[in-house]
MDTraj code that builds the backbone (N, CA, C; nanometers):
import mdtraj as md
import numpy as np

residues = "MET LEU GLY ARG ASN LEU ARG SER GLU ILE VAL MET GLY VAL ARG ARG PRO GLU LEU VAL LEU ALA ALA ALA ILE ALA VAL SER LEU PRO MET LEU LEU SER PHE MET SER GLY ALA ILE SER ALA PRO ALA ALA LEU LEU ARG PHE ALA ILE ALA LEU ALA LEU CYS TRP ALA LEU GLY ALA ALA ILE GLU ARG VAL TYR ASP ALA TYR ALA ARG GLN ALA ARG SER ALA ALA ILE ARG LYS GLN LEU GLU GLU ALA ARG ARG GLN HIS GLY GLY GLU".split()
xyz = np.array([
    [8.7916, 7.9433, 10.7518],
    [8.6988, 7.8307, 10.6982],
    [8.5985, 7.7725, 10.7645],
    [8.6351, 7.8483, 10.8974],
    [8.4845, 7.8200, 10.9404],
    [8.3343, 7.8470, 10.8919],
    [8.3842, 8.0152, 10.8533],
    [8.2657, 8.0827, 10.7665],
    [8.2007, 7.9788, 10.6259],
    [8.2754, 7.9188, 10.5504],
    [8.2766, 7.8624, 10.4569],
    [8.1873, 7.7584, 10.4815],
    [8.2412, 7.6995, 10.5831],
    [8.1558, 7.5703, 10.6381],
    [7.9933, 7.5883, 10.6827],
    [8.0236, 7.6907, 10.7362],
    [7.8712, 7.7318, 10.8184],
    [7.7962, 7.7616, 10.7151],
    [7.8639, 7.8331, 10.6051],
    [7.7581, 7.9326, 10.5283],
    [7.6975, 7.8199, 10.3794],
    [7.7681, 7.6799, 10.4154],
    [7.7772, 7.5696, 10.3010],
    [7.6520, 7.5176, 10.3669],
    [7.6507, 7.4964, 10.4946],
    [7.5284, 7.4474, 10.6036],
    [7.3951, 7.5325, 10.5786],
    [7.4087, 7.6142, 10.5416],
    [7.2845, 7.7377, 10.5461],
    [7.2114, 7.7152, 10.4087],
    [7.3211, 7.7213, 10.3242],
    [7.2964, 7.7332, 10.1368],
    [7.2407, 7.5877, 10.1394],
    [7.0908, 7.5852, 10.0669],
    [7.0569, 7.4432, 10.0429],
    [7.0133, 7.4311, 9.9294],
    [7.1111, 7.3793, 9.8154],
    [7.1080, 7.4303, 9.6904],
    [7.0606, 7.2691, 9.6271],
    [7.0230, 7.3169, 9.5121],
    [6.9802, 7.1874, 9.4219],
    [7.0753, 7.1763, 9.2671],
    [7.0825, 7.0836, 9.2535],
    [7.1460, 7.0653, 9.0907],
    [7.0239, 7.0839, 9.0143],
    [6.9309, 7.0602, 9.0149],
    [6.7894, 6.9673, 8.9305],
    [6.6755, 7.0798, 8.9727],
    [6.6954, 7.2115, 8.9550],
    [6.6135, 7.2607, 9.0212],
    [6.4377, 7.2505, 8.9207],
    [6.4646, 7.1944, 8.8325],
    [6.3652, 7.1420, 8.7473],
    [6.2935, 7.0722, 8.7460],
    [6.3330, 6.9416, 8.8108],
    [6.2864, 6.8154, 8.8611],
    [6.2129, 6.8295, 9.0283],
    [6.2919, 6.9444, 9.0770],
    [6.1983, 7.0559, 9.2253],
    [6.0800, 7.0631, 9.1950],
    [6.0871, 7.1347, 9.0499],
    [5.9509, 7.2239, 9.0870],
    [5.8387, 7.1121, 8.9843],
    [5.9492, 7.0134, 8.9114],
    [5.8158, 6.9192, 8.8288],
    [5.7426, 6.8658, 9.0041],
    [5.8007, 6.7894, 9.0628],
    [5.7951, 6.7361, 9.1817],
    [5.6533, 6.8661, 9.2872],
    [5.7012, 6.9402, 9.2659],
    [5.6074, 7.0137, 9.3166],
    [5.4794, 7.0343, 9.2476],
    [5.4953, 7.0525, 9.1104],
    [5.3758, 7.0513, 9.0202],
    [5.2804, 6.8988, 9.0644],
    [5.3149, 6.8090, 9.0581],
    [5.2905, 6.6629, 9.0411],
    [5.2641, 6.6315, 9.1900],
    [5.3292, 6.6971, 9.3005],
    [5.2271, 6.6835, 9.4626],
    [5.1144, 6.8142, 9.4188],
    [5.1088, 6.9258, 9.3872],
    [4.9487, 7.0558, 9.3591],
    [4.8642, 6.9815, 9.2811],
    [4.9157, 6.8450, 9.1985],
    [4.8408, 6.8606, 9.0614],
    [4.6845, 6.8118, 9.1261],
    [4.6815, 6.7051, 9.1935],
    [4.5378, 6.6946, 9.3443],
    [4.4212, 6.7807, 9.3273],
    [4.4975, 6.9099, 9.3944],
    [4.4647, 7.0522, 9.4130],
    [4.4045, 7.1007, 9.3130],
    [4.4527, 7.0962, 9.1825],
    [4.3613, 7.1624, 9.0575],
    [4.2510, 7.1182, 9.0985],
    [4.1996, 6.9977, 9.0915],
    [4.0092, 7.0044, 9.0505],
    [3.9818, 7.1207, 9.1472],
    [3.9518, 7.0891, 9.2607],
    [3.9240, 7.2142, 9.3288],
    [3.9702, 7.3253, 9.3119],
    [4.0419, 7.3479, 9.3101],
    [4.0753, 7.5134, 9.2840],
    [4.0224, 7.4950, 9.1093],
    [3.9845, 7.4725, 9.0164],
    [3.8936, 7.5050, 8.8869],
    [3.7110, 7.4700, 8.9513],
    [3.7185, 7.4108, 9.0574],
    [3.5783, 7.3932, 9.1278],
    [3.5542, 7.5406, 9.1913],
    [3.6186, 7.5722, 9.2430],
    [3.6046, 7.7240, 9.3098],
    [3.5817, 7.7265, 9.4792],
    [3.6608, 7.5765, 9.5092],
    [3.6550, 7.4947, 9.6177],
    [3.7880, 7.5771, 9.7254],
    [3.9097, 7.6088, 9.6376],
    [3.9752, 7.6804, 9.6991],
    [4.0507, 7.7913, 9.6193],
    [4.0235, 7.9106, 9.6951],
    [4.0891, 8.0404, 9.6289],
    [4.2419, 8.0170, 9.5677],
    [4.2359, 8.1213, 9.5440],
    [4.3596, 8.1443, 9.4054],
    [4.4757, 8.1596, 9.4891],
    [4.4478, 8.2841, 9.6302],
    [4.5945, 8.2943, 9.7348],
    [4.6222, 8.1693, 9.7969],
    [4.4930, 8.0892, 9.8349],
    [4.5187, 7.9150, 9.9107],
    [4.5842, 7.8758, 9.8411],
    [4.5618, 7.8329, 9.7060],
    [4.5951, 7.7816, 9.6007],
    [4.7587, 7.7547, 9.5750],
    [4.7868, 7.9566, 9.5609],
    [4.9169, 7.9831, 9.5714],
    [5.0273, 7.9118, 9.7101],
    [4.9663, 7.9446, 9.8453],
    [5.0031, 7.9002, 9.9240],
    [5.0288, 7.7546, 9.9880],
    [4.9227, 7.6915, 9.9121],
    [5.0148, 7.4952, 9.8603],
    [5.0901, 7.4965, 9.8266],
    [5.1004, 7.5734, 9.6931],
    [5.1745, 7.5233, 9.6131],
    [5.3106, 7.5763, 9.6659],
    [5.3652, 7.6998, 9.7397],
    [5.4532, 7.7360, 9.7895],
    [5.5178, 7.6549, 9.8661],
    [5.4532, 7.5954, 9.9664],
    [5.4331, 7.4945, 10.0711],
    [5.5042, 7.3656, 10.0266],
    [5.4014, 7.3742, 9.8564],
    [5.4558, 7.1949, 9.7715],
    [5.6181, 7.2024, 9.7525],
    [5.6435, 7.3625, 9.6884],
    [5.7641, 7.3900, 9.6250],
    [5.8756, 7.3455, 9.7526],
    [5.8629, 7.4596, 9.8380],
    [5.9401, 7.4661, 9.9928],
    [5.9785, 7.2641, 10.0184],
    [5.9064, 7.1806, 10.0676],
    [5.9524, 7.0567, 10.0631],
    [5.9991, 7.0177, 9.9870],
    [5.9612, 6.9973, 9.8530],
    [6.0222, 6.9414, 9.7710],
    [6.1619, 6.9933, 9.7461],
    [6.1677, 7.1205, 9.7805],
    [6.3214, 7.1789, 9.7522],
    [6.3720, 7.1296, 9.8376],
    [6.3559, 7.1036, 9.9752],
    [6.3941, 7.0355, 10.1091],
    [6.4056, 6.9258, 10.1017],
    [6.3282, 6.8245, 10.0372],
    [6.3367, 6.6764, 10.0521],
    [6.4701, 6.6624, 9.9030],
    [6.4483, 6.7514, 9.8078],
    [6.5798, 6.7402, 9.7090],
    [6.7444, 6.7605, 9.7754],
    [6.7166, 6.8815, 9.8525],
    [6.8539, 6.9154, 9.8807],
    [6.9053, 6.7927, 10.0462],
    [6.8090, 6.7432, 10.0712],
    [6.8352, 6.6420, 10.1898],
    [6.9175, 6.5550, 10.0676],
    [6.8711, 6.4842, 9.9904],
    [6.8813, 6.3816, 9.9497],
    [7.0237, 6.4236, 9.8832],
    [7.0072, 6.4880, 9.7673],
    [7.1304, 6.5828, 9.7908],
    [7.2190, 6.5289, 9.8145],
    [7.2308, 6.5936, 9.9347],
    [7.3463, 6.5736, 10.0414],
    [7.3905, 6.4400, 10.0430],
    [7.3156, 6.3842, 10.0941],
    [7.3341, 6.2170, 10.1103],
    [7.3527, 6.1441, 10.0510],
    [7.3777, 6.1553, 9.8346],
    [7.4229, 6.1445, 9.7539],
    [7.5554, 6.1313, 9.7413],
    [7.5856, 6.2986, 9.7692],
    [7.7002, 6.3467, 9.7286],
    [7.8319, 6.2565, 9.8346],
    [7.7670, 6.2586, 9.9705],
    [7.7916, 6.2084, 10.0942],
    [7.8845, 6.0979, 10.0696],
    [7.7873, 5.9756, 9.9997],
    [7.7912, 5.8856, 9.9740],
    [7.9029, 5.8810, 9.8604],
    [7.8572, 5.9182, 9.7254],
    [8.0048, 6.0046, 9.6225],
    [8.1713, 6.0491, 9.6417],
    [8.1668, 6.0847, 9.7612],
    [8.2459, 6.1650, 9.7906],
    [8.3271, 6.0098, 9.8738],
    [8.2638, 5.9619, 9.8878],
    [8.3123, 5.8151, 10.0261],
    [8.3637, 5.7260, 9.9139],
    [8.3043, 5.7242, 9.8319],
    [8.3537, 5.5913, 9.6936],
    [8.4541, 5.6739, 9.6127],
    [8.4591, 5.7631, 9.5791],
    [8.5736, 5.8621, 9.5567],
    [8.7117, 5.8411, 9.6306],
    [8.6639, 5.8465, 9.7229],
    [8.8292, 5.8312, 9.8202],
    [8.8523, 5.7044, 9.8261],
    [8.7679, 5.5928, 9.8375],
    [8.8204, 5.4275, 9.8305],
    [8.9073, 5.4430, 9.7089],
    [8.8412, 5.5085, 9.5647],
    [8.9012, 5.4682, 9.4420],
    [9.0105, 5.5047, 9.4815],
    [9.0491, 5.6784, 9.5063],
    [9.1843, 5.7133, 9.5468],
    [9.2747, 5.6368, 9.5846],
    [9.2788, 5.6128, 9.6831],
    [9.3164, 5.5245, 9.8223],
    [9.3628, 5.3616, 9.7205],
    [9.2408, 5.2954, 9.6711],
    [9.3045, 5.1552, 9.6221],
    [9.4117, 5.1907, 9.5496],
    [9.4299, 5.3489, 9.4282],
    [9.4581, 5.3210, 9.3239],
    [9.6077, 5.3820, 9.3899],
    [9.6259, 5.4518, 9.5240],
    [9.7708, 5.5035, 9.5613],
    [9.8158, 5.4030, 9.5834],
    [9.7481, 5.2791, 9.6612],
    [9.8508, 5.1435, 9.7127],
    [9.8268, 5.0707, 9.6209],
    [9.7922, 5.1143, 9.4687],
    [9.8481, 4.9908, 9.3597],
    [9.9570, 5.0489, 9.3423],
    [9.9684, 5.1584, 9.2573],
    [10.1234, 5.2272, 9.2522],
    [10.2187, 5.2376, 9.3809],
    [10.2029, 5.2021, 9.5312],
    [10.2655, 5.1945, 9.5457],
    [10.3670, 5.0525, 9.5930],
    [10.2798, 4.9838, 9.5891],
    [10.3030, 4.8100, 9.5593],
    [10.3784, 4.7596, 9.4255],
    [10.3500, 4.8536, 9.3146],
    [10.3910, 4.8602, 9.1825],
    [10.5157, 4.9229, 9.1710],
    [10.5565, 5.0291, 9.2488],
    [10.6789, 5.0480, 9.2710],
    [10.7723, 5.0380, 9.3439],
    [10.7132, 5.0012, 9.4897],
    [10.7796, 4.9537, 9.5594],
    [10.8882, 4.8347, 9.5521],
    [10.8062, 4.7432, 9.4513],
    [10.8608, 4.5912, 9.4480],
    [10.9863, 4.6712, 9.2988],
    [10.9857, 4.7258, 9.2296],
    [11.1096, 4.7984, 9.1508],
    [11.2312, 4.8215, 9.1936],
])
top = md.Topology()
chain = top.add_chain()
for i, resn in enumerate(residues, 1):
    res = top.add_residue(resn, chain, resSeq=i)
    for name in ("N", "CA", "C"):
        top.add_atom(name, md.element.get_by_symbol(name[0]), res)
traj = md.Trajectory(xyz[None], top)
């Protein structure tokens, strides 16, 4: 179990990689004019895009973790509420 938890801490996946890619492209768009004019070389542009992609991926994974934590708490609270209500109904019979 410890190995599984450690692995889940290391892997930073996202459910919607297309949104991460779109965000990286949007972040990199201002660089396009400099690249087209020749002020930025192709390897430098690719490196900047790779950095933007990595940052967007990390940010997406972090947002997803926070969202999942709140969703898990909300599901847990809803289940507890349903259990308490069922106990009340069956306890009164």
